[in-house]
N, C-alpha and C positions, 0 to 999 in steps of 0.2 A: 207655663205648664198648667195653670188653673183656668186660663181664659179670662181671668178677672183683670180689669184695668183700674188702677187707683191704689190707695194705701192698703196693704195687707201684710201679713207675716209671711216669711219664707215657707215654702211647702214643707210639710212634716218630713218628707224624705231627705231634706237638707238641713233639718234642725235637730240637733242632738237632744236639746232640752226645751220642749215646748212651754213648760211652766216658766222657765227663765225668760223665754222670748216674750211671753205675755207680761211678766213682771217688769220687763224693761220698758214697756209702754208707760208705766207709772212715772218713771224718770223722764221720759221724753215729754210727757204731758206737762211737766213742771217748767219746761223751757219757756223763755219769754216769746211773745208772738214774733214770728219770723217766717220767711219763705223756706220751705224744705225742698231740696233739689235731689230727688231720687235718681238713680242711675238709669232706669229704664222707662220712666214715664215723664210727662211734663211736670214743671214745678207745681207744687201744691202750696198755695198762698193763704189758705184759711187758718193757718197756725197749728201748733203742735197739739192742742187739745182736740181740734177737729180731726186731725190725722189719727190720733189714738182712738177717738170715738168710732170713726169709720173702720179702723182696723179691728177693734173689738166686735163691731157689728158683723163684719165678714167672718171673723173667727179663724180657726186653724183649718187647713186643707190637707 
């Protein structure tokens, strides 16, 4: 929907509470280094902190 590839939050049209979606990134960032396997993109192997940093950089759409 956004044309973006890589870590990002679900589009605002599908997110009831954008503030809660952003806050959930804090919990995700605390996870130990691991590969994340999203449903629609290739595996992201740079770890949870890198995923959350990139997601915050992209922001809400």
